[in-house]
SERO-4910 file (N, C-alpha, C, O; in steps of 0.05 Angstrom, whole numbers):
BEGIN
 pado doro    nc1    nc2    nc3   cac1   cac2   cac3    cc1    cc2    cc3    oc1    oc2    oc3
  Met    A   1493   -301    967   1473   -308    946   1480   -334    933   1504   -341    930
  Thr    A   1460   -349    925   1464   -374    911   1468   -370    882   1464   -348    871
  Trp    A   1478   -391    868   1483   -389    839   1457   -384    824   1456   -370    804
  Thr    A   1435   -395    834   1409   -391    822   1401   -361    822   1391   -351    802
  Glu    A   1406   -348    845   1399   -319    847   1416   -303    828   1407   -285    815
  Tyr    A   1442   -309    827   1460   -296    808   1450   -299    779   1450   -280    763
  Phe    A   1442   -324    773   1433   -330    746   1408   -314    739   1405   -304    717
  Val    A   1389   -312    758   1364   -296    753   1371   -267    748   1359   -255    731
  Ile    A   1389   -256    764   1397   -228    761   1409   -223    733   1403   -203    720
  Ile    A   1426   -242    724   1439   -239    698   1418   -240    676   1419   -225    657
  Ile    A   1399   -259    678   1377   -261    658   1361   -236    656   1355   -226    635
  Val    A   1353   -225    680   1338   -200    680   1353   -177    667   1342   -162    652
  Ala    A   1379   -175    673   1396   -154    662   1397   -157    631   1395   -138    616
  Leu    A   1400   -182    622   1402   -187    593   1375   -180    579   1375   -168    557
  Ile    A   1353   -186    592   1327   -180    580   1323   -149    578   1314   -139    558
  Phe    A   1332   -135    599   1330   -106    599   1347    -95    576   1338    -76    562
  Ile    A   1371   -105    572   1389    -95    551   1377   -101    523   1377    -84    506
  Val    A   1365   -124    520   1353   -132    494   1329   -113    488   1327   -103    465
  Val    A   1312   -109    507   1289    -91    503   1298    -63    497   1286    -50    479
  Phe    A   1318    -53    511   1328    -26    506   1339    -24    477   1334     -4    464
  Gln    A   1355    -44    469   1367    -43    442   1345    -45    420   1348    -32    399
  Ile    A   1324    -61    425   1302    -63    406   1288    -36    403   1282    -28    381
  Ala    A   1283    -23    425   1270      3    425   1287     24    410   1276     39    394
  Lys    A   1313     24    415   1330     43    401   1331     37    371   1331     55    355
  Ala    A   1333     11    364   1334      4    336   1308     12    322   1308     21    299
  Ser    A   1285      8    335   1259     16    324   1258     46    319   1248     55    299
  Glu    A   1269     61    338   1270     90    335   1287     98    311   1279    116    296
  Tyr    A   1310     86    308   1328     93    286   1315     85    259   1317    100    239
  Val    A   1301     63    258   1288     54    233   1266     74    225   1263     81    202
  Ser    A   1251     84    245   1230    103    240   1242    129    228   1231    140    209
  Val    A   1264    138    238   1277    162    228   1287    158    200   1283    175    182
  Leu    A   1299    134    195   1310    129    168   1287    127    148   1291    134    124
  Lys    A   1264    118    156   1241    115    138   1228    142    133   1209    144    117
  Gly    A   1237    163    147   1225    189    143   1201    194    161   1186    212    156
  Glu    A   1198    177    181   1175    181    199   1182    201    221   1181    194    245
  Lys    A   1189    225    213   1196    246    232   1173    255    249   1177    261    273
  Lys    A   1149    255    238   1126    264    253   1121    245    277   1115    254    299
  Ala    A   1123    219    271   1119    200    293   1140    203    315   1135    202    339
  Phe    A   1165    208    306   1186    213    325   1181    238    342   1185    237    366
  Gln    A   1173    259    329   1168    284    344   1144    282    363   1144    293    384
  Gln    A   1124    266    354   1101    261    371   1110    246    397   1102    253    419
  Asn    A   1126    226    393   1136    211    416   1153    229    434   1152    226    458
  Asn    A   1168    246    422   1185    265    437   1168    283    454   1175    289    477
  Arg    A   1146    294    442   1128    311    457   1115    297    481   1112    308    503
  Ile    A   1108    272    476   1096    256    498   1116    252    520   1109    255    544
  Asn    A   1140    245    513   1161    240    533   1167    266    548   1171    265    573
  Ala    A   1168    288    534   1173    314    548   1151    321    567   1156    330    590
  Phe    A   1126    316    560   1103    321    578   1105    302    602   1099    311    624
  Leu    A   1112    277    597   1114    258    619   1136    266    639   1134    262    663
  Met    A   1157    278    628   1179    288    645   1168    309    664   1174    309    688
  Leu    A   1151    327    654   1140    348    670   1121    337    691   1120    345    714
  Val    A   1105    317    683   1086    304    702   1102    290    724   1094    291    747
  Phe    A   1124    276    716   1140    262    736   1152    282    756   1154    275    780
  Leu    A   1160    305    747   1171    326    764   1151    334    785   1157    334    809
  Val    A   1127    341    776   1106    350    795   1098    328    814   1096    332    838
  Leu    A   1092    304    803   1084    282    820   1106    273    839   1101    266    862
  Gly    A   1131    274    829   1153    266    846   1157    284    870   1161    275    893
  Leu    A   1156    310    865   1159    329    887   1136    328    907   1140    329    931
  Ala    A   1112    324    896   1088    322    913   1090    296    930   1083    296    953
  Ala    A   1099    274    918   1102    249    932   1123    251    954   1119    240    976
  Ala    A   1145    265    948   1166    269    968   1155    285    992   1161    278   1015
  Trp    A   1140    306    986   1129    322   1008   1109    306   1024   1108    308   1049
  Trp    A   1092    290   1011   1072    274   1024   1085    253   1042   1077    249   1065
  Cys    A   1106    240   1032   1120    219   1048   1133    232   1073   1132    221   1094
  Asn    A   1144    256   1069   1156    270   1092   1136    277   1113   1140    272   1137
  Ser    A   1112    288   1105   1092    295   1124   1080    270   1138   1071    272   1161
  Leu    A   1079    248   1123   1067    223   1134   1086    209   1153   1077    198   1173
  Leu    A   1112    208   1147   1131    191   1162   1150    207   1179   1166    195   1194
  Tyr    A   1149    233   1179   1169    249   1193   1169    242   1223   1191    239   1235
  Asp    A   1146    240   1235   1144    235   1264   1154    207   1271   1159    201   1295
  Lys    A   1157    190   1252   1167    163   1257   1198    161   1255   1209    140   1260
  Thr    A   1210    183   1247   1239    184   1245   1251    196   1271   1236    207   1287
  Leu    A   1277    194   1274   1290    206   1297   1289    237   1297   1290    249   1318
  Leu    A   1286    249   1273   1284    278   1272   1258    288   1284   1257    311   1292
  Gly    A   1239    270   1287   1214    278   1300   1215    277   1330   1196    285   1344
  Val    A   1238    268   1341   1242    266   1370   1266    283   1377   1286    282   1364
  Pro    A   1264    300   1398   1286    318   1405   1311    302   1414   1308    280   1425
  Ala    A   1334    312   1408   1359    299   1416   1360    299   1447   1353    319   1460
  Ala    A   1369    277   1458   1369    273   1487   1395    280   1500   1399    273   1524
  Ser    A   1414    293   1486   1439    301   1497   1448    328   1487   1437    337   1466
  Asp    A   1466    341   1500   1476    367   1492   1490    365   1465   1486    382   1447
  His    A   1508    345   1462   1521    342   1436   1501    334   1414   1505    342   1391
  Gly    A   1481    319   1422   1461    312   1402   1446    335   1391   1439    336   1367
  Glu    A   1441    356   1407   1428    380   1397   1446    394   1376   1436    404   1356
  Glu    A   1472    394   1381   1490    406   1362   1491    389   1336   1493    400   1314
  Ile    A   1491    363   1339   1491    345   1315   1465    350   1299   1466    351   1274
  Asp    A   1443    353   1313   1418    359   1299   1419    385   1283   1410    387   1260
  Asn    A   1431    406   1296   1434    432   1282   1451    428   1257   1444    439   1236
  Met    A   1473    413   1259   1490    409   1236   1475    393   1215   1478    398   1191
  Met    A   1459    373   1223   1443    358   1204   1423    375   1189   1420    372   1165
  Trp    A   1410    393   1203   1390    411   1190   1404    430   1171   1393    435   1149
  Ile    A   1426    440   1178   1441    458   1160   1448    443   1134   1445    453   1112
  Thr    A   1458    418   1138   1465    401   1114   1440    396   1097   1441    397   1073
  Leu    A   1417    390   1110   1393    384   1095   1383    408   1080   1373    406   1058
  Tyr    A   1385    432   1093   1376    456   1080   1392    462   1054   1381    468   1033
  Ile    A   1419    459   1057   1436    465   1034   1432    445   1012   1427    452    989
  Thr    A   1434    419   1019   1432    398    998   1403    397    987   1399    391    964
  Gly    A   1383    402   1005   1355    402    995   1350    424    975   1336    420    955
  Phe    A   1361    447    981   1357    470    962   1370    463    935   1358    468    914
  Val    A   1395    453    936   1409    446    911   1393    424    896   1391    425    872
  Phe    A   1383    404    911   1369    382    899   1344    392    884   1339    385    861
  Val    A   1328    408    897   1303    418    885   1309    435    860   1296    431    839
  Ile    A   1328    453    862   1335    470    839   1344    454    815   1335    457    793
  Thr    A   1363    435    820   1374    419    798   1353    401    786   1353    398    761
  Gln    A   1336    389    802   1316    371    791   1295    386    775   1285    377    754
  Val    A   1287    409    786   1267    425    771   1278    434    744   1265    432    724
  Leu    A   1303    443    744   1316    451    718   1319    427    700   1315    430    676
  Leu    A   1327    404    711   1331    380    694   1306    373    679   1307    369    654
  Phe    A   1283    370    693   1259    361    680   1245    384    664   1233    378    644
  Trp    A   1248    409    673   1237    431    658   1251    434    631   1239    439    610
  Phe    A   1278    432    631   1293    434    607   1286    412    587   1284    416    563
  Ala    A   1281    387    598   1272    365    580   1246    372    566   1242    364    544
  Tyr    A   1229    386    580   1203    394    568   1206    419    551   1196    419    528
  Arg    A   1220    439    561   1222    464    547   1237    462    521   1230    474    501
  Tyr    A   1258    446    520   1275    444    496   1272    417    482   1292    405    473
  Gln    A   1247    408    479   1242    384    464   1247    389    434   1248    412    425
  Thr    A   1249    367    420   1255    369    392   1231    381    376   1208    374    380
  Thr    A   1237    400    358   1218    411    340   1231    413    312   1255    410    310
  Glu    A   1214    419    292   1225    421    265   1243    445    261   1262    445    245
  Thr    A   1238    466    277   1254    491    274   1278    492    292   1296    508    287
  Arg    A   1278    476    313   1300    478    333   1324    463    323   1322    440    314
  Lys    A   1347    476    325   1372    463    318   1389    460    342   1388    475    362
  Val    A   1406    440    341   1424    434    363   1444    456    366   1456    465    347
  His    A   1448    464    392   1469    484    398   1489    471    416   1483    463    439
  Tyr    A   1514    469    407   1535    457    422   1549    478    440   1557    499    430
  Tyr    A   1551    471    466   1563    490    485   1583    474    502   1577    468    525
  Pro    A   1606    467    491   1623    448    504   1639    458    528   1647    441    544
  His    A   1644    484    530   1662    493    551   1657    521    559   1650    539    543
  Asn    A   1660    526    586   1658    553    597   1673    554    623   1665    542    643
  Asn    A   1696    568    623   1713    569    646   1699    581    671   1702    571    693
  Lys    A   1684    602    667   1671    615    689   1650    597    703   1649    596    727
  Leu    A   1634    583    686   1614    565    697   1628    542    712   1619    534    734
  Glu    A   1649    530    700   1662    508    713   1675    517    739   1675    502    759
  Leu    A   1686    541    740   1698    552    764   1677    556    785   1681    550    809
  Leu    A   1653    566    776   1631    571    795   1621    546    808   1619    544    832
  Trp    A   1615    525    792   1604    501    804   1625    482    816   1618    460    825
  Thr    A   1650    490    815   1671    476    829   1677    489    856   1680    476    876
  Val    A   1681    515    855   1689    530    879   1666    531    899   1671    527    923
  Val    A   1642    538    891   1620    541    910   1614    515    925   1613    516    950
  Pro    A   1611    492    911   1608    467    927   1632    460    945   1628    450    967
  Ala    A   1656    467    935   1680    461    951   1679    477    977   1686    467    999
  Ile    A   1671    503    976   1670    520    999   1648    509   1018   1652    508   1042
  Ala    A   1625    503   1007   1602    493   1024   1610    467   1038   1604    464   1062
  Leu    A   1623    448   1024   1630    423   1036   1652    427   1057   1653    413   1077
  Thr    A   1670    446   1051   1692    451   1071   1680    461   1097   1689    454   1119
  Val    A   1660    479   1095   1647    490   1119   1633    467   1134   1635    466   1159
  Leu    A   1619    450   1120   1605    428   1133   1625    409   1147   1620    399   1169
  Val    A   1647    403   1133   1668    385   1144   1680    398   1169   1686    384   1189
  Ala    A   1684    424   1168   1696    439   1191   1677    436   1215   1686    432   1238
  Phe    A   1651    440   1211   1632    437   1233   1633    408   1244   1633    404   1268
  Gly    A   1635    389   1226   1636    361   1235   1660    355   1252   1658    342   1272
  Leu    A   1684    365   1243   1708    361   1258   1707    375   1285   1716    364   1306
  Tyr    A   1695    399   1286   1693    413   1311   1676    397   1331   1685    394   1354
  Tyr    A   1653    387   1323   1636    372   1341   1649    345   1348   1647    336   1371
  Trp    A   1663    333   1329   1677    308   1335   1698    311   1357   1699    294   1375
  Tyr    A   1714    332   1355   1735    336   1375   1723    344   1402   1734    338   1423
  Arg    A   1699    356   1402   1686    362   1427   1676    336   1440   1679    332   1464
  Ile    A   1664    318   1424   1653    293   1435   1675    275   1445   1671    261   1465
  Thr    A   1698    274   1431   1720    256   1438   1741    269   1455   1761    256   1463
  Gly    A   1738    295   1462   1758    309   1477   1755    303   1507   1742    284   1515
  Glu    A   1768    320   1523   1768    317   1552   1740    322   1563   1727    342   1556
  Ala    A   1731    304   1580   1705    307   1593   1708    326   1617   1730    329   1628
  Pro    A   1686    340   1625   1688    357   1648   1696    341   1673   1692    317   1674
  Lys    A   1708    355   1692   1718    341   1716   1696    328   1732   1701    307   1745
  Glu    A   1672    339   1731   1650    328   1747   1637    304   1733   1617    293   1743
  Ala    A   1647    296   1709   1634    275   1694   1638    248   1708   1659    242   1718
  Met    A   1617    232   1708   1619    205   1718   1630    187   1696   1626    193   1672
  Glu    A   1644    166   1703   1656    148   1684   1642    121   1684   1635    110   1705
  Val    A   1637    111   1660   1624     84   1657   1639     70   1635   1644     81   1614
  Glu    A   1646     45   1640   1659     28   1620   1638     12   1606   1621     -1   1618
  Val    A   1639     12   1579   1620     -4   1562   1637    -23   1546   1654    -14   1530
  Thr    A   1632    -49   1549   1647    -69   1534   1628    -85   1516   1608    -95   1526
  Gly    A   1636    -88   1491   1620   -103   1472   1632   -130   1467   1656   -133   1466
  His    A   1615   -149   1462   1623   -176   1454   1600   -189   1438   1578   -179   1440
  Gln    A   1606   -209   1423   1585   -223   1408   1567   -239   1427   1576   -259   1438
  Phe    A   1541   -230   1432   1528   -207   1420   1513   -193   1443   1489   -197   1448
  Gly    A   1528   -177   1458   1516   -163   1481   1535   -141   1491   1558   -138   1482
  Trp    A   1525   -127   1511   1540   -105   1523   1544   -110   1553   1526   -120   1566
  Glu    A   1567   -103   1563   1573   -105   1592   1580    -77   1602   1593    -61   1588
  Tyr    A   1570    -70   1626   1575    -43   1637   1589    -46   1664   1584    -64   1679
  Arg    A   1607    -27   1669   1622    -27   1694   1624      1   1705   1632     20   1691
  Tyr    A   1616      4   1731   1617     30   1745   1639     28   1766   1642      7   1779
  Pro    A   1653     50   1771   1671     50   1794   1655     52   1820   1633     63   1820
  Gly    A   1666     42   1841   1652     43   1867   1657     70   1881   1661     90   1868
  Lys    A   1658     69   1908   1662     93   1923   1689    106   1919   1692    130   1924
  Asp    A   1708     90   1910   1735    102   1906   1737    117   1879   1757    130   1873
  Ser    A   1715    115   1863   1714    129   1837   1736    121   1818   1744    136   1800
  Ile    A   1747     97   1821   1769     87   1804   1761     59   1793   1752     42   1808
  Leu    A   1764     56   1767   1759     30   1754   1785     14   1757   1806     23   1750
  Gly    A   1782    -11   1766   1805    -28   1770   1817    -38   1745   1805    -35   1723
  Arg    A   1841    -50   1747   1855    -61   1724   1840    -84   1711   1825    -98   1725
  Gln    A   1844    -88   1685   1833   -111   1671   1856   -126   1657   1877   -114   1650
  Asn    A   1851   -151   1652   1869   -168   1636   1852   -188   1620   1837   -203   1632
  Tyr    A   1856   -187   1594   1839   -204   1578   1843   -234   1584   1826   -250   1578
  Lys    A   1866   -241   1595   1872   -268   1602   1855   -278   1625   1852   -302   1630
  Leu    A   1844   -259   1641   1828   -266   1664   1798   -268   1658   1783   -274   1676
  Val    A   1790   -263   1633   1762   -264   1626   1752   -292   1630   1762   -311   1617
  Asp    A   1732   -295   1647   1720   -322   1653   1692   -317   1664   1689   -313   1688
  Ala    A   1672   -318   1647   1644   -314   1655   1636   -335   1675   1620   -329   1693
  Ala    A   1646   -359   1673   1638   -381   1691   1647   -375   1719   1635   -385   1738
  Lys    A   1668   -359   1723   1678   -352   1749   1670   -323   1757   1683   -310   1773
  Gln    A   1648   -314   1745   1637   -288   1751   1657   -265   1745   1658   -245   1759
  Asn    A   1673   -269   1724   1692   -248   1716   1691   -244   1686   1711   -249   1672
  Pro    A   1668   -235   1675   1665   -232   1646   1682   -210   1634   1685   -209   1610
  Leu    A   1691   -192   1651   1707   -169   1641   1737   -172   1646   1752   -154   1638
  Gly    A   1745   -194   1658   1774   -198   1662   1785   -179   1683   1808   -170   1680
  Gln    A   1770   -174   1704   1780   -156   1725   1802   -170   1741   1800   -194   1748
  Asp    A   1822   -155   1747   1845   -165   1763   1839   -161   1792   1840   -139   1803
  Trp    A   1832   -183   1806   1823   -181   1834   1847   -174   1852   1842   -167   1876
  Ala    A   1871   -175   1842   1894   -167   1859   1895   -137   1861   1909   -126   1878
  Asp    A   1880   -123   1844   1878    -94   1845   1855    -86   1863   1832    -92   1857
  Val    A   1861    -74   1886   1840    -67   1906   1819    -50   1894   1796    -50   1903
  Ala    A   1826    -33   1874   1806    -15   1861   1783    -31   1849   1762    -19   1844
  Asn    A   1787    -56   1842   1766    -73   1830   1745    -82   1850   1724    -90   1842
  His    A   1752    -81   1876   1734    -94   1896   1707    -81   1899   1688    -93   1908
  Asp    A   1705    -55   1892   1679    -42   1895   1667    -34   1868   1647    -20   1866
  Asp    A   1680    -44   1846   1668    -38   1819   1642    -54   1815   1640    -77   1824
  Leu    A   1623    -40   1802   1597    -52   1798   1593    -61   1769   1604    -48   1751
  His    A   1578    -82   1766   1574    -94   1739   1544    -99   1735   1536   -122   1735
  Pro    A   1528    -77   1731   1499    -81   1728   1492    -90   1700   1508    -91   1682
  Ser    A   1466    -97   1697   1456   -107   1672   1445    -84   1654   1440    -89   1630
  Glu    A   1442    -60   1666   1432    -37   1651   1451    -14   1654   1466    -12   1673
  Leu    A   1449      4   1635   1465     29   1636   1448     51   1646   1429     60   1633
  His    A   1454     61   1670   1439     82   1683   1456    108   1682   1479    108   1689
  Leu    A   1443    130   1674   1456    156   1672   1439    177   1687   1415    173   1690
  Val    A   1453    198   1695   1440    219   1710   1434    243   1691   1452    252   1677
  Val    A   1410    253   1692   1403    275   1674   1418    300   1682   1422    305   1706
  Asn    A   1428    315   1662   1442    340   1666   1470    336   1680   1481    355   1690
  Arg    A   1479    311   1680   1506    306   1691   1523    293   1669   1515    273   1658
  Pro    A   1546    305   1663   1563    293   1641   1571    265   1648   1576    258   1671
  Val    A   1574    249   1627   1583    221   1630   1604    215   1609   1601    222   1586
  Lys    A   1625    202   1617   1646    194   1599   1645    164   1596   1646    149   1615
  Leu    A   1642    155   1571   1641    126   1565   1669    117   1557   1681    128   1538
  Ile    A   1679     96   1570   1704     83   1562   1695     58   1548   1684     39   1560
  Ile    A   1701     56   1522   1689     35   1505   1710     14   1497   1732     21   1488
  Arg    A   1703    -11   1501   1722    -33   1495   1707    -55   1479   1682    -55   1478
  Ser    A   1723    -73   1467   1711    -96   1454   1728   -120   1461   1752   -119   1463
  Gln    A   1715   -143   1464   1729   -168   1472   1734   -186   1448   1749   -206   1451
  Asp    A   1723   -180   1425   1727   -198   1402   1731   -183   1376   1754   -179   1367
  Val    A   1709   -175   1363   1710   -161   1337   1703   -132   1341   1697   -123   1363
  Ile    A   1704   -117   1319   1696    -88   1321   1666    -86   1324   1650    -97   1308
  His    A   1657    -72   1345   1629    -65   1349   1627    -35   1347   1646    -21   1342
  Asp    A   1603    -25   1353   1600      4   1352   1578     12   1372   1555      2   1369
  Val    A   1585     28   1391   1565     38   1410   1547     58   1397   1556     81   1391
  Gly    A   1523     50   1390   1504     68   1377   1483     78   1397   1468     63   1409
  Leu    A   1481    105   1400   1462    117   1418   1444    136   1401   1448    160   1401
  Pro    A   1424    124   1387   1409    140   1367   1395    164   1378   1395    185   1366
  His    A   1383    161   1402   1368    184   1413   1386    206   1424   1378    229   1428
  Phe    A   1411    198   1429   1431    218   1437   1447    229   1414   1463    247   1417
  Arg    A   1442    217   1390   1455    225   1365   1486    220   1366   1501    236   1356
  Leu    A   1494    198   1378   1522    193   1382   1529    164   1375   1511    147   1376
  Lys    A   1554    159   1367   1563    132   1363   1593    132   1364   1606    152   1359
  Met    A   1604    109   1372   1633    107   1374   1641     78   1371   1628     60   1383
  Asp    A   1662     72   1355   1671     45   1351   1682     33   1376   1695     47   1392
  Ala    A   1677      7   1380   1690     -9   1401   1710    -27   1388   1703    -46   1373
  Val    A   1736    -21   1392   1757    -34   1377   1773    -53   1396   1781    -44   1418
  Pro    A   1777    -78   1388   1792    -97   1406   1820    -86   1412   1835    -79   1393
  Gly    A   1827    -85   1437   1854    -77   1445   1859    -47   1445   1880    -38   1454
  Ile    A   1839    -31   1436   1843     -2   1435   1819     12   1448   1799     16   1434
  Pro    A   1820     19   1473   1797     33   1485   1792     60   1472   1811     75   1466
  Thr    A   1767     66   1467   1759     92   1456   1741    105   1476   1729     92   1494
  Thr    A   1738    131   1474   1721    146   1493   1704    167   1479   1710    175   1457
  Met    A   1683    174   1492   1666    197   1484   1651    206   1509   1646    190   1527
  Trp    A   1642    231   1509   1627    241   1532   1604    258   1522   1604    269   1500
  Phe    A   1583    260   1539   1560    276   1533   1544    281   1558   1550    269   1579
  Thr    A   1524    298   1557   1507    304   1580   1479    297   1572   1467    311   1555
  Pro    A   1466    277   1585   1438    271   1580   1420    295   1588   1425    307   1609
  Lys    A   1401    302   1571   1384    325   1576   1355    318   1583   1340    334   1594
  Ile    A   1346    294   1576   1318    286   1580   1317    259   1593   1329    240   1584
  Thr    A   1303    257   1616   1300    231   1629   1283    212   1613   1268    220   1595
  Thr    A   1285    186   1620   1268    166   1607   1238    173   1611   1222    170   1592
  Ala    A   1231    181   1635   1203    187   1641   1193    211   1625   1171    210   1615
  Glu    A   1210    231   1621   1203    255   1605   1200    247   1576   1182    257   1562
  Met    A   1218    230   1566   1217    222   1538   1192    206   1532   1181    207   1510
  Arg    A   1182    191   1552   1158    175   1548   1134    194   1544   1116    188   1528
  Lys    A   1134    217   1558   1113    236   1554   1115    250   1528   1095    256   1514
  Ile    A   1140    257   1520   1144    270   1494   1136    253   1471   1123    263   1452
  Thr    A   1143    227   1472   1136    209   1449   1108    198   1451   1098    187   1432
  Gly    A   1096    200   1475   1069    188   1478   1070    158   1480   1050    144   1477
  Asn    A   1094    147   1485   1098    118   1486   1106    110   1515   1128    116   1524
  Glu    A   1087     97   1529   1092     90   1557   1114     69   1560   1125     66   1581
  Asn    A   1120     55   1538   1140     34   1539   1167     43   1528   1185     26   1523
  Phe    A   1170     69   1523   1195     79   1511   1219     73   1529   1218     77   1553
  Val    A   1241     64   1517   1267     61   1531   1289     71   1512   1288     67   1488
  Tyr    A   1309     84   1524   1333     90   1508   1348     64   1502   1348     45   1518
  Glu    A   1360     63   1479   1372     39   1470   1402     43   1464   1409     64   1452
  Ile    A   1418     24   1471   1446     23   1461   1447      0   1441   1441    -23   1448
  Ala    A   1454      6   1417   1454    -14   1395   1482    -16   1383   1498      2   1387
  Cys    A   1487    -38   1370   1512    -41   1356   1508    -31   1327   1492    -42   1312
  Asp    A   1523    -10   1320   1521      2   1293   1542     -8   1274   1547      4   1253
  Gln    A   1554    -31   1280   1575    -43   1263   1568    -72   1260   1566    -87   1279
  Met    A   1565    -81   1234   1560   -109   1230   1581   -127   1243   1605   -125   1236
  Cys    A   1573   -144   1261   1592   -158   1278   1588   -188   1278   1601   -203   1293
  Gly    A   1570   -199   1261   1565   -227   1260   1536   -234   1257   1519   -217   1254
  Asn    A   1530   -260   1259   1503   -269   1254   1482   -258   1274   1459   -255   1267
  Gly    A   1491   -253   1299   1473   -244   1319   1473   -214   1323   1464   -203   1343
  His    A   1484   -199   1303   1486   -170   1305   1459   -157   1311   1459   -138   1327
  Tyr    A   1438   -166   1299   1412   -154   1303   1402   -154   1332   1386   -138   1340
  Ser    A   1412   -173   1347   1403   -177   1375   1420   -162   1395   1415   -164   1419
  Met    A   1441   -148   1386   1460   -136   1404   1449   -108   1413   1456    -88   1403
  Lys    A   1431   -109   1433   1418    -85   1443   1420    -84   1473   1423   -105   1486
  Gly    A   1419    -61   1484   1419    -57   1513   1400    -34   1520   1392    -19   1503
  Ile    A   1394    -33   1546   1375    -12   1556   1391      9   1571   1408      3   1587
  Ile    A   1384     35   1565   1395     57   1579   1372     71   1595   1351     76   1584
  Val    A   1377     77   1620   1358     91   1637   1370    118   1644   1391    119   1657
  Val    A   1356    140   1637   1365    166   1645   1346    175   1668   1321    175   1664
  Glu    A   1357    183   1690   1341    188   1714   1353    211   1730   1374    222   1723
  Thr    A   1339    219   1751   1349    240   1768   1372    230   1786   1376    205   1787
  Gln    A   1386    248   1799   1409    240   1816   1399    223   1839   1412    203   1846
  Glu    A   1376    230   1851   1365    215   1873   1358    186   1864   1364    167   1878
  Glu    A   1346    183   1841   1338    157   1831   1364    141   1825   1364    117   1830
  Phe    A   1384    154   1814   1409    140   1808   1423    131   1833   1432    108   1835
  Asp    A   1424    148   1853   1437    140   1879   1423    116   1891   1436     98   1902
  Lys    A   1396    116   1890   1381     93   1901   1387     68   1886   1391     46   1898
  Trp    A   1389     70   1859   1395     46   1843   1423     36   1848   1428     12   1850
  Met    A   1442     55   1851   1470     47   1857   1472     33   1884   1487     13   1886
  Ala    A   1456     42   1903   1457     29   1930   1448      0   1929   1455    -16   1946
  Glu    A   1432     -7   1909   1421    -34   1907   1440    -53   1893   1436    -77   1893
  Gln    A   1461    -42   1880   1480    -58   1865   1501    -71   1883   1509    -59   1903
  Lys    A   1510    -95   1876   1531   -109   1891   1556   -110   1874   1555   -115   1850
  Pro    A   1579   -105   1887   1605   -106   1872   1609   -134   1860   1601   -154   1871
  Gln    A   1620   -134   1836   1625   -159   1822   1644   -177   1838   1643   -201   1836
  Tyr    A   1661   -164   1853   1681   -179   1870   1666   -197   1890   1676   -219   1896
  Asn    A   1644   -187   1901   1628   -203   1920   1617   -228   1907   1615   -249   1921
  Leu    A   1611   -227   1881   1601   -251   1867   1624   -270   1860   1621   -294   1861
  Ala    A   1646   -258   1852   1669   -275   1843   1684   -287   1867   1694   -309   1865
  Lys    A   1686   -272   1889   1701   -281   1912   1683   -279   1938   1691   -264   1956
  Pro    A   1661   -293   1939   1643   -289   1962   1656   -297   1989   1651   -284   2009
  Glu    A   1673   -317   1988   1686   -325   2013   1705   -304   2024   1708   -301   2048
  Val    A   1719   -291   2006   1738   -270   2014   1724   -244   2021   1730   -231   2040
  Ala    A   1704   -237   2004   1689   -212   2008   1675   -212   2035   1673   -191   2048
  Ser    A   1665   -235   2043   1650   -236   2069   1668   -231   2093   1659   -222   2114
  Lys    A   1694   -237   2090   1713   -233   2112   1727   -206   2111   1740   -198   2130
  Ala    A   1723   -192   2088   1738   -167   2084   1728   -145   2103   1704   -143   2107
  Ala    A   1746   -130   2114   1739   -107   2131   1733    -84   2113   1741    -84   2090
  Pro    A   1720    -63   2123   1713    -40   2107   1738    -26   2096   1736    -14   2074
  Gly    A   1760    -26   2110   1783    -11   2100   1797    -24   2077   1797    -48   2075
  Ala    A   1809     -8   2060   1823    -19   2036   1848    -34   2045   1856    -53   2030
  Glu    A   1861    -27   2068   1885    -41   2076   1879    -70   2082   1894    -87   2073
  Asn    A   1857    -76   2096   1850   -103   2102   1843   -119   2077   1851   -142   2074
  Asn    A   1829   -105   2057   1823   -118   2032   1849   -127   2018   1850   -149   2007
  Lys    A   1868   -109   2018   1893   -115   2004   1907   -139   2017   1918   -156   2004
  Asp    A   1907   -139   2044   1920   -161   2058   1907   -188   2052   1920   -208   2048
  Leu    A   1880   -188   2050   1866   -212   2043   1872   -222   2015   1876   -246   2011
  Val    A   1875   -204   1996   1882   -211   1969   1909   -224   1968   1913   -244   1955
  Leu    A   1928   -211   1982   1956   -222   1981   1958   -249   1995   1975   -265   1989
  Ala    A   1939   -254   2014   1940   -279   2029   1929   -302   2013   1933   -325   2021
  Gln    A   1914   -296   1991   1901   -318   1976   1922   -336   1962   1914   -355   1948
***
């Protein structure tokens, strides 16, 4: 913010304080002059407005919910198994907090109306009650503990061991984009070294070509997943902290430089099915960065395609190993066997 903006904010704040103090001073002067009837009349008007605000506020909240609900993620089913559990936890939290919110707000504004100032009403001081304080301390503590326990349970499931049949995909973030790497037929991701990162030499992920496991690794431009098949994401960052955000799957995980993180889930709805559900023919699953990472943070998006196993296999067959792009002269001479590949690498 510029100094001019700071100055404007300060001026507005000072004007608000001055108006508030003038209003309070006027009220005190009226009381001192014996204008109690005017004060009581104003109090009745304020009490009535409190009641009006309560009714209109609740009605407006309900109207906004009915109008905009379908435009939120809650209006679209979770596209993963863990996402369904996260949605259940979210609804439980909303039911509990929503109930408490409505009760407390209704009581707050009703009490302002019901116990407005009158000539016969006298102030009743009620400074302390151990039972009430124990009640509104213990009950929220128990409720929050249960919610936290649910959250930890789901968190450890998402970040725990993936099923043996899960496919592995590496997701690497950098300013401002995502890179994906799939293991080839050997089902092993090759070694990486940050010192080897060189996009100009077709090695944006720093793959160590001396490791034969790297020779069949794939580096596509999109993230493709198989419906109803678990997938484990190995998440990395090449510069600052990013965050793999999968809104439709209800998942997210930080990408931390130098510290690989993982999470796993099972996609439940294909891209084609989600287009029918949303009525949007152009719908695509998105991978977004949920951590402010620089000036281009807003543009750090990627496309996720959820498809059948047959569609995935066809797509995989069309991909070329990154090694073929980085070492075309060596790859063209390489024999199918891993032994020959290794000999060629050592001979370079």
